[in-house]
C-alpha positions in Angstrom: -116.2 123.7 80.9 -113.2 122.0 80.6 -111.7 119.1 77.7 -111.0 116.3 78.7 -108.9 115.6 75.7 -107.8 116.4 72.3 -110.1 114.7 69.9 -111.9 117.0 67.6 -114.4 116.1 64.9 -114.8 118.9 62.0 -118.0 118.6 60.2 -118.0 120.1 56.9 -120.8 121.6 55.3 -121.9 121.9 51.8 -120.5 125.2 50.7 -118.1 126.9 48.6 -116.2 127.7 51.5 -115.0 124.1 52.2 -112.0 124.2 50.9 -110.6 127.0 53.6 -111.5 124.1 56.0 -108.2 122.5 55.2 -106.7 125.3 56.5 -108.2 125.1 59.7 -108.2 121.2 60.2 -104.2 122.1 60.1 -104.1 124.7 62.4 -106.2 122.0 64.7 -103.9 119.7 64.3 -101.1 122.4 65.2 -102.6 123.3 68.9 -102.6 119.2 69.4 -105.9 118.2 68.2 -106.6 114.7 66.4 -109.1 115.2 64.2 -111.5 113.1 62.3 -113.7 114.7 59.0 -117.4 114.0 59.1 -118.6 115.7 55.5 -122.1 116.3 54.6 -122.3 114.8 51.2 -123.4 117.8 49.9 -119.8 118.9 50.5 -118.1 116.5 48.6 -119.0 118.7 45.7 -116.8 121.0 46.6 -113.8 118.9 48.8 -113.7 115.6 48.2 -113.1 112.4 51.0 -109.4 111.8 49.7 -108.1 115.4 50.7 -109.8 114.7 54.2 -108.1 111.7 54.9 -105.1 112.8 53.0 -104.9 116.2 55.6 -106.2 114.3 58.9 -104.4 110.8 58.7 -108.2 109.0 59.0 -110.5 107.6 57.5 -113.9 109.7 56.8 -117.2 108.6 57.1 -120.4 110.4 55.2 -122.6 107.7 55.3 -125.4 106.8 58.0 -125.8 103.6 56.8 -122.5 102.3 56.6 -121.5 99.5 59.2 -124.7 100.3 61.0 -124.2 97.6 63.6 -121.4 99.5 65.0 -123.7 102.2 65.5 -121.2 104.4 64.2 -123.1 108.0 65.1 -122.9 106.9 68.7 -119.3 106.1 69.4 -118.3 109.4 67.3 -120.5 111.6 69.1 -118.6 110.0 72.9 -115.0 110.2 71.5 -114.9 113.7 70.4 -114.1 116.0 73.1 -114.8 118.9 70.6 -117.2 119.2 67.7 -116.7 122.1 64.8 -118.7 122.3 62.2 -116.9 124.8 59.1 -118.7 125.7 57.5 -122.0 125.8 58.7 -124.8 126.2 55.8 -127.7 128.3 56.4 -129.4 124.5 55.8 -127.3 123.0 58.6 -128.4 125.7 61.3 -131.8 125.4 60.4 -131.6 121.3 61.1 -129.7 121.6 64.4 -131.9 124.5 65.5 -135.0 122.1 64.9 -133.6 118.8 66.4 -133.7 117.1 62.7 -130.8 114.4 62.3 -131.1 113.1 58.6 -127.4 112.1 58.0 -124.5 111.5 59.9 -123.3 115.1 61.0 -126.7 115.8 62.1 -126.9 112.4 63.9 -123.4 113.0 65.7 -124.6 116.5 66.7 -127.5 115.4 68.0 -126.0 113.0 70.0 -122.9 114.7 71.7 -122.9 116.1 74.8 -119.3 117.8 74.3 -119.1 121.5 73.0 -120.1 122.7 69.4 -119.0 125.4 67.6 -120.0 126.7 64.7 -118.6 128.6 62.1 -121.3 129.9 59.5 -120.5 130.9 55.9 -122.9 132.2 53.3 -124.1 134.9 51.2 -124.8 137.7 52.9 -128.9 137.7 52.2 -128.6 134.0 53.6 -126.9 135.1 56.8 -129.4 137.8 57.5 -132.3 136.2 56.4 -134.7 136.5 59.7 -135.4 132.3 59.8 -131.3 132.1 60.0 -131.1 134.8 62.4 -133.7 132.9 64.9 -131.9 130.0 64.1 -128.4 131.2 65.2 -130.4 132.7 68.4 -131.7 129.0 69.0 -128.1 127.6 69.4 -126.7 130.3 71.4 -129.2 129.9 74.1 -128.6 126.1 74.1 -124.8 126.9 74.8 -123.7 126.3 71.6 -121.1 129.1 69.9 -121.9 130.5 67.0 -118.7 132.8 65.7 -119.8 135.7 64.0 -118.9 135.7 60.3 -116.6 137.9 58.7 -117.3 141.2 55.9 -115.9 140.3 52.8 -116.0 139.5 49.0 -117.8 136.5 48.4 -118.2 134.4 45.3 -118.6 136.4 42.3 -118.5 140.0 42.9 -120.8 140.1 45.7 -120.0 141.4 49.1 -121.1 141.8 52.4 -121.0 139.6 56.3 -120.9 135.8 56.0 -117.8 135.1 55.0 -116.0 132.3 56.3 -113.8 133.6 59.5 -110.0 134.1 59.0 -108.7 130.6 60.5 -106.8 132.8 63.5 -110.1 134.3 64.7 -111.7 130.7 65.0 -108.9 129.0 67.1 -109.1 132.2 69.3 -112.6 132.0 69.9 -113.2 128.0 70.5 -110.2 128.4 72.6 -111.7 130.8 74.6 -115.1 128.6 74.7 -114.0 125.7 75.5 -111.4 126.8 77.9 -108.4 125.3 76.1 -104.8 125.7 77.1 -101.9 125.0 74.8 -99.2 126.2 76.7 -97.7 122.4 76.7 -97.2 122.1 73.2 -94.2 120.7 72.0 -93.2 119.4 75.6 -92.6 116.4 76.5 -93.6 115.3 79.9 -92.9 112.2 81.8 -94.7 111.3 84.7 -94.6 108.2 87.4 -97.7 106.7 89.0 -99.5 104.4 91.8 -97.1 102.2 94.2 -94.1 99.8 93.6 -94.4 96.2 95.0 -91.3 94.7 96.1 -92.5 90.4 96.2 -91.9 88.6 99.0 -92.6 85.2 97.3 -95.2 84.5 94.5 -98.1 85.7 96.9 -97.0 88.5 99.1 -95.0 91.7 98.5 -94.1 94.7 99.8 -96.5 97.9 98.9 -97.8 100.9 99.8 -101.5 102.6 99.4 -101.3 104.9 96.4 -103.9 104.8 94.0 -102.2 106.6 91.2 -104.8 109.3 91.0 -102.4 112.3 91.3 -100.2 110.7 88.7 -103.0 110.1 86.3 -104.3 113.3 87.1 -101.0 115.3 86.1 -100.6 113.0 83.1 -104.2 114.2 81.8 -103.8 117.5 82.4 -100.6 117.7 80.6 -102.2 116.0 77.7 -105.0 118.4 77.8 -102.5 121.2 77.7 -101.1 119.5 74.3 -98.0 118.0 75.7 -97.2 114.6 74.8 -96.8 112.3 77.7 -95.7 109.1 79.4 -97.3 107.8 82.0 -94.8 104.9 83.7 -98.0 103.4 86.1 -96.9 100.9 88.9 -100.1 98.5 90.5 -103.0 100.7 89.3 -106.3 100.0 88.4 -107.4 103.5 86.8 -108.1 103.1 83.2 -105.1 104.3 80.9 -105.7 107.4 79.2 -106.5 108.1 75.7 -103.6 109.7 73.6 -100.7 108.9 77.0 -98.3 106.2 76.6 -98.8 104.4 79.2 -95.9 102.1 80.4 -96.9 99.5 83.3 -94.2 98.3 86.0 -94.4 96.3 89.3 -90.8 96.7 91.2 -88.7 99.8 91.8 -86.1 98.4 89.8 -88.3 97.9 87.1 -89.8 101.3 86.9 -86.0 102.4 86.9 -85.5 100.8 83.7 -88.5 102.7 82.3 -86.9 105.6 83.8 -83.6 105.4 82.6 -85.2 104.8 78.8 -87.4 107.7 79.0 -86.1 110.3 81.1 -83.4 111.8 78.9 -86.1 113.0 76.3 -88.3 114.8 78.7 -88.4 118.4 79.7 -90.6 117.9 83.1 -90.5 115.0 85.3 -93.2 114.1 87.9 -92.1 111.5 90.2 -95.3 111.3 91.8 -95.3 107.6 92.4 -94.8 105.7 95.9 -91.9 104.0 95.7 -91.1 101.1 98.0 -88.0 102.1 100.2 -86.6 98.5 100.6 -86.9 95.1 98.7 -86.4 91.7 100.4 -82.7 90.2 99.2 -84.1 87.3 98.5 -87.3 86.3 96.9 -88.9 82.9 97.5 -89.5 80.7 94.3 -92.6 79.3 96.0 -95.1 80.1 98.9 -93.3 80.7 102.5 -95.0 78.8 104.8 -96.2 80.3 107.9 -93.9 78.7 110.6 -91.0 79.8 108.1 -92.1 82.7 107.8 -90.5 84.8 110.7 -87.6 87.0 109.3 -87.3 89.0 105.8 -84.2 90.3 105.0 -84.4 93.7 103.4 -81.9 95.8 100.9 -82.3 99.7 100.1 -84.1 100.3 96.9 -82.1 103.3 94.8 -83.4 106.7 95.0 -85.1 107.0 91.7 -85.3 110.6 91.4 -82.1 111.2 93.2 -80.3 108.7 90.5 -81.7 110.6 87.5 -81.0 114.1 88.7 -77.3 113.4 88.4 -77.9 113.0 84.7 -80.5 115.6 84.0 -80.0 118.5 81.4 -79.9 122.0 82.9 -83.4 122.5 80.6 -85.1 119.8 82.6 -87.1 120.4 85.6 -87.8 117.8 88.6 -90.7 117.6 90.5 -90.9 115.3 93.5 -93.5 114.4 95.9 -93.4 113.4 100.0 -95.7 111.8 101.7 -95.2 112.5 106.0 -97.4 111.7 108.8 -98.1 114.2 111.8 -96.6 117.7 111.5 -95.3 118.5 108.5 -91.4 119.7 108.9 -91.0 122.1 106.1 -87.2 122.7 106.8 -86.6 119.0 106.4 -88.8 119.1 102.9 -86.1 121.4 101.7 -83.5 119.4 102.7 -84.8 116.6 101.0 -85.5 118.3 97.8 -82.0 119.5 97.4 -80.8 116.4 98.5 -82.8 114.9 95.2 -81.8 117.3 93.1 -85.7 118.3 92.9 -86.9 121.9 91.4 -90.2 121.6 93.2 -91.6 119.3 96.1 -95.4 118.9 96.8 -95.6 117.8 100.8 -98.9 116.2 101.8 -100.0 114.7 105.0 -101.1 111.1 104.6 -102.4 110.6 108.6 -105.1 108.0 108.9 -105.0 107.0 105.6 -105.8 110.4 104.1 -105.0 111.7 100.3 -104.5 107.9 99.6 -107.4 106.9 96.6 -109.1 110.3 97.3 -109.7 112.3 94.8 -109.0 115.3 97.0 -105.5 116.3 98.4 -103.6 118.9 100.2 -100.3 119.8 101.5 -97.8 122.2 100.7 -95.6 123.3 97.6 -91.9 123.9 98.2 -89.9 125.6 95.7 -86.1 125.0 95.0 -85.7 129.2 95.5 -87.1 128.7 98.9 -91.1 129.7 98.2 -93.8 128.0 99.9 -97.4 128.0 98.6 -100.0 126.4 101.1 -102.7 124.1 99.0 -106.0 123.9 100.7 -108.0 120.7 100.5 -108.6 120.8 96.5 -109.3 118.1 93.8 -106.1 116.5 92.3 -107.5 117.9 88.8 -106.6 121.0 89.9 -103.9 120.4 92.1 -102.1 118.9 88.6 -102.6 122.1 86.5 -101.3 124.1 89.4 -98.1 122.1 89.3 -98.1 122.1 85.7 -98.3 125.8 85.9 -95.7 126.2 88.4 -93.3 123.8 86.8 -93.5 126.1 83.3 -92.3 128.9 85.6 -89.3 127.0 86.4 -88.9 125.9 82.7 -89.1 129.8 82.2 
């Protein structure tokens, strides 16, 4: 399974170790999650609502009957990419195993289709109870991750298996379970997507067939790996991506203005947008009549990635894209990459309308060091992660 984003629900059960989930919340935030806490009413006897709101920076809901008209348990279940229940008491494990839903947290757990991780913490006798063992087995059979508790001192002088696991182990196990990458934490990624349009008159324009799917796939993949992402989107009909700042532009000059503002602060730059090579010298203020529509005088648009490369920091990595028709000339592509000042170039063949608007792509990835990697047909999401991997290697 692959997470689609970085929104997480932290469910907190009514055990004395609830206070340890405050550290877990911080660590989850450190690896790029936005965390919403849903405590059980019993857990509020140990850690109150004010603590969770202060640490998460978000409101806390524990009452199933608040704002019923908004159906909050369904909305919460759909918004989370991962749910972690810590501590998970024997009572909570039993309820979920039996399919019971009598409070806000168990209703969310019943409604979610996202990965769920349980972090049991209870006295050794409760953990070893045959009913608890059976409930844990049932949950694991359903595909949930139930992390084994640690062995150690409990409340009072009790000692045994049932202790709240170390936070490092929780993070490690849930990351493996959810196939969670965090290798772009702290990195700023700038991506362009779509195709620029150059107005001829209020009705007509010069444009191209780019849908923006590849750029959006890169932005989404970077977000999922913990990066701070800015997406400059030109005329794409794709919906905005949660957790990504999206700047909408129309023309090449508008895209250049946005790039000049955001490029200096980025670590990786992906020029996935298809930019119009030229624009009309004059734009008619009214629709041109068919009879007078004989000729359009054009001027060349700036080469955006080349212009940016002239002011780049040595630590910035630039990835360019090139679309060709017919036989792909790798030697020419290498010259093009060098002239643009790019570190990587992805070259693909768009003959007969292929690639544009498709969920799949294929092409050749060329490295500035001369390496050439053929990329067979694959999902654009898959290529996005490959490009990020290669860019990270260049970044060192």
